[in-house]
PLY file of the C-alpha trace (Angstrom):
ply
format ascii 1.0
element vertex 562
property float x
property float y
property float z
element edge 561
property int vertex1
property int vertex2
end_header
85.82 91.23 82.19
84.95 90.69 78.54
87.78 88.98 76.65
87.79 87.85 73.04
90.29 85.17 72.03
91.54 84.90 68.45
93.55 82.26 66.58
94.72 83.24 63.13
98.36 82.29 62.60
98.82 78.77 61.24
95.46 77.12 60.52
91.97 76.58 61.94
91.22 80.26 62.64
88.70 80.60 65.45
87.30 83.01 68.02
86.13 82.52 71.59
84.51 84.84 74.13
84.99 84.68 77.89
82.83 86.94 80.08
83.55 87.21 83.81
85.56 84.00 83.61
82.85 81.97 81.85
83.15 80.64 78.30
80.03 81.91 76.55
80.83 81.34 72.87
83.44 79.73 70.63
83.41 79.00 66.92
85.71 78.12 64.05
85.80 80.28 60.94
85.33 77.24 58.68
81.76 76.85 59.95
80.92 80.26 58.50
83.10 80.38 55.37
82.50 76.68 54.52
86.22 76.42 53.74
87.74 73.36 55.41
90.10 74.39 58.24
89.34 78.03 57.49
92.40 78.60 55.33
95.46 76.94 53.85
98.23 76.50 56.48
100.88 78.59 54.73
102.84 81.55 56.19
101.31 84.18 53.92
97.78 83.29 55.15
98.54 84.68 58.63
96.67 87.87 57.76
93.43 85.86 57.40
91.51 86.29 60.63
88.36 84.58 61.96
86.29 87.59 60.98
82.85 85.98 60.92
83.48 83.86 64.02
84.62 86.89 66.02
81.66 89.02 64.91
79.27 86.19 65.81
80.78 85.67 69.28
80.29 89.34 70.12
76.82 89.48 68.63
75.80 86.37 70.56
76.72 88.06 73.83
75.44 91.49 72.84
78.87 93.09 73.18
80.24 95.88 71.01
83.97 95.71 70.09
84.54 98.97 71.97
83.24 97.30 75.14
85.89 94.58 75.16
88.36 94.71 78.04
90.89 92.74 76.05
91.56 90.69 72.94
93.97 87.76 73.26
95.85 86.76 70.10
97.31 83.26 70.39
100.80 83.94 69.07
103.58 86.19 70.34
105.70 87.50 67.44
108.43 88.59 69.87
109.12 84.90 70.52
109.36 83.94 66.84
112.72 82.85 65.38
114.98 85.60 64.11
114.63 85.99 60.36
115.87 88.03 57.48
114.59 91.58 57.27
114.23 91.04 53.54
110.62 89.98 53.11
111.32 88.95 49.52
113.80 86.26 50.64
113.12 82.57 50.18
112.16 82.06 53.81
108.68 82.95 55.08
109.20 83.41 58.81
109.68 87.17 58.54
106.42 87.63 56.68
104.50 85.53 59.23
106.01 87.57 62.06
105.17 90.86 60.34
101.55 89.84 59.85
101.28 88.73 63.48
102.73 92.03 64.67
100.08 93.85 62.62
97.26 91.76 64.11
95.95 94.59 66.36
95.42 96.80 63.29
93.92 93.94 61.26
91.51 93.24 64.12
90.46 96.89 64.31
89.46 96.74 60.65
87.43 93.59 61.30
85.88 94.86 64.55
85.23 98.61 64.13
85.53 100.43 67.43
88.12 98.07 68.88
91.07 99.81 70.56
94.22 98.11 69.16
95.95 98.83 72.49
93.69 96.23 74.11
95.08 93.44 71.93
97.50 91.23 73.87
99.82 88.59 72.44
99.72 85.23 74.22
102.42 82.67 73.44
101.01 79.88 71.27
101.78 77.00 73.64
100.72 78.99 76.70
97.37 79.46 74.95
97.18 75.73 74.21
98.04 74.96 77.84
95.41 77.36 79.22
92.77 75.80 76.97
93.40 72.58 78.89
94.15 73.45 82.51
91.81 76.46 82.78
88.93 74.57 81.18
89.39 71.26 83.02
87.41 70.41 86.18
90.43 70.35 88.53
92.24 72.89 90.69
95.79 71.65 90.13
97.26 69.47 87.41
100.11 68.68 85.10
99.71 70.02 81.57
101.23 68.63 78.38
101.08 70.39 75.00
102.41 68.70 71.87
101.82 69.94 68.32
103.62 70.86 65.12
105.03 74.20 66.22
104.42 77.47 67.97
106.67 80.48 67.72
109.96 78.59 68.22
108.96 75.48 70.16
106.83 72.38 69.56
105.98 71.30 73.09
105.29 72.52 76.62
105.25 70.60 79.88
104.02 72.42 82.95
102.60 72.35 86.45
99.49 74.31 87.39
98.63 75.24 90.97
95.88 77.69 91.85
95.52 78.64 88.21
99.16 79.60 87.72
101.31 77.82 85.12
104.93 76.93 85.82
106.67 75.83 82.61
108.96 72.87 83.34
110.10 72.01 79.80
109.68 73.34 76.26
111.19 71.67 73.22
112.74 74.02 70.70
112.41 73.59 66.95
113.31 71.95 64.62
112.54 68.94 66.82
108.80 68.29 66.61
106.64 65.21 67.06
103.73 66.98 65.41
105.75 67.90 62.31
107.04 64.32 62.13
103.45 63.08 61.97
102.52 65.82 59.48
105.38 64.82 57.18
104.22 61.21 57.27
100.68 62.37 56.51
101.90 64.15 53.40
104.09 61.20 52.38
101.04 58.93 52.47
99.15 61.19 50.06
97.01 63.01 52.60
96.82 66.71 53.43
99.20 67.71 56.20
97.92 69.70 59.18
94.51 68.27 58.27
94.40 64.50 57.68
96.54 63.15 60.51
93.52 61.30 61.90
93.47 59.24 58.70
97.03 58.07 59.41
95.96 57.06 62.92
93.11 54.99 61.46
95.36 53.44 58.81
97.89 52.43 61.48
95.47 49.85 62.87
95.80 47.88 59.63
99.60 47.60 59.76
102.47 46.13 61.75
105.10 48.41 63.36
107.84 46.84 61.26
110.00 50.02 61.18
109.73 50.69 64.91
113.33 49.77 65.80
114.69 52.20 63.20
112.32 54.97 64.23
113.47 54.61 67.82
116.87 55.79 66.61
115.40 58.82 64.82
112.88 59.96 67.44
113.69 59.75 71.16
112.86 61.44 74.45
115.46 63.07 76.68
115.99 63.05 80.42
115.18 66.79 80.67
111.55 66.36 79.59
112.18 67.15 75.93
112.85 65.03 72.85
114.78 64.86 69.58
113.46 64.08 66.12
116.00 63.66 63.35
115.10 64.05 59.65
113.52 60.83 58.36
113.72 59.51 54.81
110.24 58.02 54.53
110.99 56.44 51.15
113.25 53.94 52.91
110.10 52.35 54.36
107.39 52.95 51.74
107.11 54.80 48.42
105.57 58.24 48.43
101.88 58.39 47.53
100.63 61.22 45.35
97.42 62.72 46.64
94.58 61.09 44.77
97.08 58.83 43.01
98.44 55.37 43.82
96.57 53.08 46.18
97.91 52.65 49.69
99.57 49.28 50.25
100.52 47.16 53.23
103.92 48.87 53.45
102.15 52.20 53.96
99.97 50.76 56.72
103.09 49.30 58.35
104.82 52.68 58.24
101.76 54.38 59.76
101.68 51.74 62.50
105.39 52.25 63.21
105.15 56.03 63.55
101.96 55.80 65.58
103.58 53.35 67.99
106.73 55.48 68.33
104.65 58.57 68.98
102.78 56.74 71.74
106.02 55.56 73.34
107.53 59.05 73.44
104.34 60.60 74.80
104.27 58.03 77.60
107.89 58.88 78.42
107.18 62.63 78.41
104.09 62.20 80.59
105.91 59.90 83.02
108.68 62.49 83.38
106.03 65.13 84.01
104.34 63.04 86.68
107.69 62.46 88.42
108.19 66.24 88.53
104.68 67.18 89.67
103.13 64.22 91.47
99.73 65.37 90.21
96.69 63.09 89.82
95.40 64.94 86.74
97.08 65.28 83.36
95.50 67.90 81.09
96.40 68.03 77.41
96.09 70.18 74.30
97.86 70.69 70.98
97.10 68.90 67.73
98.81 65.69 68.87
96.31 65.52 71.77
93.62 64.70 69.19
95.33 61.31 68.74
92.82 59.30 70.75
94.82 56.05 70.47
97.81 57.70 72.16
95.56 59.34 74.75
94.24 55.96 75.80
97.74 54.58 76.27
98.58 57.59 78.43
95.53 56.82 80.57
96.47 53.14 80.86
100.25 53.28 81.15
101.22 56.42 83.07
100.82 57.09 86.81
98.17 59.77 86.22
94.72 58.85 87.54
92.78 61.16 85.20
93.55 62.44 81.71
91.51 65.42 80.46
91.91 66.59 76.86
90.60 69.88 75.49
87.80 69.00 72.98
89.20 71.64 70.58
92.79 70.53 71.17
94.01 71.75 67.78
94.88 75.33 66.92
91.25 76.45 67.06
91.41 75.82 70.80
94.17 78.41 71.24
91.54 81.11 70.76
89.77 79.78 73.83
93.00 79.28 75.77
94.28 82.76 74.99
90.99 84.26 76.19
91.07 82.23 79.41
94.70 83.19 80.02
94.09 86.91 79.52
90.87 86.78 81.53
92.86 85.61 84.54
95.56 88.22 83.95
92.85 90.90 84.00
91.55 89.73 87.37
88.88 87.10 86.65
88.99 83.50 87.81
88.08 81.33 84.82
85.59 78.54 85.43
85.76 75.03 83.95
84.36 74.48 80.49
80.96 72.84 80.98
80.28 71.86 77.39
81.74 71.86 73.89
78.39 73.06 72.50
79.48 76.69 72.22
78.48 77.60 68.67
75.38 78.81 66.88
71.81 77.64 67.39
68.42 78.56 65.94
65.01 79.05 67.49
62.13 76.82 66.41
60.47 79.54 64.32
63.75 80.25 62.54
64.17 76.59 61.60
60.56 76.46 60.33
61.23 79.54 58.20
64.27 77.85 56.64
62.26 74.74 55.85
59.46 76.80 54.34
61.93 78.74 52.24
63.47 75.50 51.00
60.04 74.24 49.97
60.48 70.79 51.55
57.78 68.66 53.14
58.26 68.37 56.86
56.42 67.28 59.95
56.53 67.93 63.66
56.18 64.58 65.46
54.78 64.47 68.97
57.90 62.58 70.12
61.03 63.40 68.11
63.24 60.92 70.00
60.82 58.06 69.36
60.46 58.97 65.69
64.24 59.05 65.14
64.74 55.80 67.06
62.12 54.15 64.86
63.92 55.37 61.73
67.28 54.11 62.99
65.83 50.74 63.95
64.45 50.56 60.42
68.03 50.97 59.12
67.63 54.55 57.93
70.46 57.09 58.11
69.48 60.17 60.11
71.02 63.65 59.95
70.72 65.07 63.48
70.79 68.89 63.84
70.04 69.98 67.41
71.00 72.86 69.70
74.30 74.72 69.62
77.01 73.48 67.28
80.16 71.89 68.69
83.49 73.68 69.11
86.25 71.40 67.89
86.52 68.63 65.29
84.23 66.04 66.93
80.50 65.67 66.33
79.06 65.22 69.82
75.38 64.80 69.13
74.55 68.28 67.86
75.66 68.02 64.20
75.75 64.26 63.61
74.94 61.47 61.18
73.29 58.58 63.03
72.79 54.95 62.03
72.11 51.45 63.36
75.31 49.79 64.69
73.95 46.25 64.32
74.72 45.95 60.61
78.42 45.85 59.70
77.44 47.12 56.23
76.58 50.47 57.77
80.28 51.30 58.15
80.81 51.10 54.40
77.46 52.77 53.82
78.32 55.82 55.94
81.78 56.13 54.44
80.12 56.09 51.02
77.58 58.70 52.13
80.41 60.95 53.27
82.84 60.10 50.46
85.50 58.86 52.89
88.17 56.17 52.73
86.82 52.77 53.72
89.55 52.12 56.29
88.17 54.87 58.51
85.95 53.88 61.45
82.75 55.46 62.72
82.05 56.03 66.39
79.43 54.83 68.87
77.46 57.01 71.26
76.15 55.38 74.44
74.45 56.48 77.63
77.05 57.21 80.28
75.62 54.74 82.78
75.60 51.91 80.21
79.12 52.44 78.87
81.10 50.41 81.42
79.29 47.18 80.52
80.21 47.51 76.83
83.46 49.46 76.58
86.75 49.22 78.51
88.62 52.49 78.87
88.49 55.93 80.51
84.95 56.83 81.52
83.08 59.06 81.16
84.26 59.99 77.67
81.96 62.81 76.51
84.29 64.32 73.91
85.29 61.27 71.85
89.01 61.67 72.64
89.93 58.13 73.72
89.65 54.67 72.22
88.00 51.88 74.17
88.15 48.12 73.90
84.79 46.65 72.94
83.70 43.84 75.27
83.87 40.46 73.54
80.18 39.73 74.07
79.18 43.05 72.55
81.45 43.23 69.48
79.26 40.99 67.27
76.16 42.92 68.35
77.49 46.34 67.26
79.89 45.48 64.41
79.52 48.80 62.55
81.37 50.68 65.30
84.13 48.15 66.02
87.44 49.08 64.37
89.71 46.45 62.88
91.75 46.37 66.12
88.67 45.73 68.28
88.46 49.30 69.56
85.89 52.08 69.36
86.19 55.84 69.88
83.14 56.30 72.04
81.06 59.26 73.15
79.27 58.87 76.45
76.01 60.80 76.81
75.14 62.46 80.12
71.34 62.56 80.34
71.43 65.71 82.48
73.35 67.61 79.79
71.82 65.94 76.73
68.24 64.92 77.61
66.95 64.63 74.03
69.93 62.56 72.89
69.62 60.33 75.96
65.94 59.75 75.33
66.61 58.84 71.68
69.17 56.23 72.86
66.65 54.83 75.32
63.97 54.60 72.63
66.40 52.84 70.29
67.35 50.32 72.99
63.71 49.61 73.75
63.16 48.75 70.10
66.39 46.83 69.45
67.95 45.82 72.76
71.05 47.82 71.80
71.94 50.96 73.84
74.40 52.18 71.19
73.94 54.31 68.05
76.47 55.11 65.32
77.59 58.74 65.45
79.76 60.45 62.86
80.05 64.09 61.87
77.36 65.67 59.71
79.36 66.58 56.62
80.75 65.10 53.42
84.43 64.68 52.50
86.35 67.93 52.16
83.57 70.00 53.71
83.43 71.46 57.21
80.91 70.06 59.65
77.38 71.35 59.08
76.70 74.40 61.22
73.59 76.32 60.14
70.19 75.26 58.69
71.27 76.04 55.12
74.25 73.68 55.54
71.96 70.98 56.93
69.53 71.26 54.02
72.34 71.28 51.44
73.95 68.20 52.99
70.61 66.40 53.23
69.77 67.31 49.64
73.10 66.19 48.18
73.90 63.04 50.18
71.95 59.76 50.42
70.59 60.50 53.88
67.08 59.23 54.67
65.87 61.56 57.44
66.78 65.02 58.70
65.90 65.74 62.33
66.29 69.50 62.59
65.06 70.98 65.84
61.57 69.56 66.51
61.00 68.86 62.81
61.49 65.81 60.60
62.22 65.89 56.87
62.09 62.55 55.05
63.78 61.61 51.80
60.62 59.73 50.82
57.77 61.37 52.73
54.98 58.90 53.61
51.37 59.85 53.00
49.97 61.46 56.16
46.90 59.98 57.85
43.86 62.16 58.47
44.61 62.31 62.18
48.24 63.21 61.53
47.19 65.88 59.05
44.88 67.36 61.66
47.66 67.43 64.25
50.14 69.01 61.86
47.65 71.63 60.76
47.87 73.12 64.24
51.44 74.22 63.47
51.52 77.06 60.92
54.02 76.54 58.14
54.20 72.77 58.59
53.22 70.72 55.58
51.51 67.37 56.03
0 1
1 2
2 3
3 4
4 5
5 6
6 7
7 8
8 9
9 10
10 11
11 12
12 13
13 14
14 15
15 16
16 17
17 18
18 19
19 20
20 21
21 22
22 23
23 24
24 25
25 26
26 27
27 28
28 29
29 30
30 31
31 32
32 33
33 34
34 35
35 36
36 37
37 38
38 39
39 40
40 41
41 42
42 43
43 44
44 45
45 46
46 47
47 48
48 49
49 50
50 51
51 52
52 53
53 54
54 55
55 56
56 57
57 58
58 59
59 60
60 61
61 62
62 63
63 64
64 65
65 66
66 67
67 68
68 69
69 70
70 71
71 72
72 73
73 74
74 75
75 76
76 77
77 78
78 79
79 80
80 81
81 82
82 83
83 84
84 85
85 86
86 87
87 88
88 89
89 90
90 91
91 92
92 93
93 94
94 95
95 96
96 97
97 98
98 99
99 100
100 101
101 102
102 103
103 104
104 105
105 106
106 107
107 108
108 109
109 110
110 111
111 112
112 113
113 114
114 115
115 116
116 117
117 118
118 119
119 120
120 121
121 122
122 123
123 124
124 125
125 126
126 127
127 128
128 129
129 130
130 131
131 132
132 133
133 134
134 135
135 136
136 137
137 138
138 139
139 140
140 141
141 142
142 143
143 144
144 145
145 146
146 147
147 148
148 149
149 150
150 151
151 152
152 153
153 154
154 155
155 156
156 157
157 158
158 159
159 160
160 161
161 162
162 163
163 164
164 165
165 166
166 167
167 168
168 169
169 170
170 171
171 172
172 173
173 174
174 175
175 176
176 177
177 178
178 179
179 180
180 181
181 182
182 183
183 184
184 185
185 186
186 187
187 188
188 189
189 190
190 191
191 192
192 193
193 194
194 195
195 196
196 197
197 198
198 199
199 200
200 201
201 202
202 203
203 204
204 205
205 206
206 207
207 208
208 209
209 210
210 211
211 212
212 213
213 214
214 215
215 216
216 217
217 218
218 219
219 220
220 221
221 222
222 223
223 224
224 225
225 226
226 227
227 228
228 229
229 230
230 231
231 232
232 233
233 234
234 235
235 236
236 237
237 238
238 239
239 240
240 241
241 242
242 243
243 244
244 245
245 246
246 247
247 248
248 249
249 250
250 251
251 252
252 253
253 254
254 255
255 256
256 257
257 258
258 259
259 260
260 261
261 262
262 263
263 264
264 265
265 266
266 267
267 268
268 269
269 270
270 271
271 272
272 273
273 274
274 275
275 276
276 277
277 278
278 279
279 280
280 281
281 282
282 283
283 284
284 285
285 286
286 287
287 288
288 289
289 290
290 291
291 292
292 293
293 294
294 295
295 296
296 297
297 298
298 299
299 300
300 301
301 302
302 303
303 304
304 305
305 306
306 307
307 308
308 309
309 310
310 311
311 312
312 313
313 314
314 315
315 316
316 317
317 318
318 319
319 320
320 321
321 322
322 323
323 324
324 325
325 326
326 327
327 328
328 329
329 330
330 331
331 332
332 333
333 334
334 335
335 336
336 337
337 338
338 339
339 340
340 341
341 342
342 343
343 344
344 345
345 346
346 347
347 348
348 349
349 350
350 351
351 352
352 353
353 354
354 355
355 356
356 357
357 358
358 359
359 360
360 361
361 362
362 363
363 364
364 365
365 366
366 367
367 368
368 369
369 370
370 371
371 372
372 373
373 374
374 375
375 376
376 377
377 378
378 379
379 380
380 381
381 382
382 383
383 384
384 385
385 386
386 387
387 388
388 389
389 390
390 391
391 392
392 393
393 394
394 395
395 396
396 397
397 398
398 399
399 400
400 401
401 402
402 403
403 404
404 405
405 406
406 407
407 408
408 409
409 410
410 411
411 412
412 413
413 414
414 415
415 416
416 417
417 418
418 419
419 420
420 421
421 422
422 423
423 424
424 425
425 426
426 427
427 428
428 429
429 430
430 431
431 432
432 433
433 434
434 435
435 436
436 437
437 438
438 439
439 440
440 441
441 442
442 443
443 444
444 445
445 446
446 447
447 448
448 449
449 450
450 451
451 452
452 453
453 454
454 455
455 456
456 457
457 458
458 459
459 460
460 461
461 462
462 463
463 464
464 465
465 466
466 467
467 468
468 469
469 470
470 471
471 472
472 473
473 474
474 475
475 476
476 477
477 478
478 479
479 480
480 481
481 482
482 483
483 484
484 485
485 486
486 487
487 488
488 489
489 490
490 491
491 492
492 493
493 494
494 495
495 496
496 497
497 498
498 499
499 500
500 501
501 502
502 503
503 504
504 505
505 506
506 507
507 508
508 509
509 510
510 511
511 512
512 513
513 514
514 515
515 516
516 517
517 518
518 519
519 520
520 521
521 522
522 523
523 524
524 525
525 526
526 527
527 528
528 529
529 530
530 531
531 532
532 533
533 534
534 535
535 536
536 537
537 538
538 539
539 540
540 541
541 542
542 543
543 544
544 545
545 546
546 547
547 548
548 549
549 550
550 551
551 552
552 553
553 554
554 555
555 556
556 557
557 558
558 559
559 560
560 561
């Protein structure tokens, strides 16, 4: 079966393609449109579909829209709250529902030849859940979804056996942990449904001084759900206008309080779920599942032995989950997701053509990993563009900025390069087999979705990646899956004695992660990055004079300038 999944309701529009139960492609619209999060998360943007992402997924697999067996849309308008029939009223729910109902016709206009009758609506949280349990490497599990909202709920707790989901609890709106965190995000001057990770980082700088009061406003229930009462944030800290007043200690304390209360409730929800299911595995999705600090507490403090989080846990991942769900309904048996590298890639000759067109000097070293390791050891910042782009918000060694972790100044340096707030940390990547000696936490951790305690002996050796609370959000590198990345880490360790490299996403503030060669060249040209490693080629900010022998070697490769 050939099933296309589509997310287009709230934010982060995306498309994913599942063929005969295997995930073959997935991409977010922002990577094509270069518009952060794809669109503004407002009700009247529901008509905006992941047009370019969907077209690319089909083209990648050589499938015509008419050949699709089904299209799964990750929202079911029949489950949406009842609303006024007057679409000119002050409320927006009716307009969102109308646009969702028209999705089959919108999709036909985007994908000529598609039969609208093959479009199926999949409930938002069912799609989130399927993106976790159907993609995880386990046969049975508990599944927990927590986000801002779906059609009329904000949470799902379920039990999966033999690929079938039994819903055990679902919290109805207006109670929402995700919306609580979004409201705080906006109160602190950040963009809601976008910058929640900044609040998580800020929380490490504060004390949970408002925790006792928040425990009265947000609480779990004995039936697996929870309640969140309206909160007057100004009681704890003044509102910050975006781009206005500087954040103070009271804002960090408020962030710490809400972060801690979120963690406590998630632990209670997960413990209830374990008592109901007795499962070893907990799988998770929904925007709240991107909170890696909370994920680590779930791993440490609940009875579950393994916690697996969908790498694209936000709304983009519902495109994948909807496709996996419908694939099973149509008779396939979906297979676990082997990698998050599901986006676009370019052949060597295509990359060379882009470099030639850009008119930049470039070289093709005999050993790319060694050349990059040498640059990093020399304290240069490297833009790393290799293979297929990642699906989800984390740079996992395909579209990354790399640096030396030994100098604490490199944290400030990278935040300056990217135009980010200085309280935000950067992450370490480390070979999977070396991780346990340096980091304490759930291993392996290939998707950067947990925080780990940095071993005391190692913290002063890799200060750039140690957050203020002594933690690091690590990515472990499996040499079988990522041989080039693993070799670069080995070369860096041989030169420095350090098996860790700084890894942060290849983009600047307010811009989506780099996806194609044009994006990489634009980012390299506009940001103070020293080296671009793009495919087998190296572009240097300050190109050294080539030796005669090097010039002879490079001359063997047409289009390469020495």
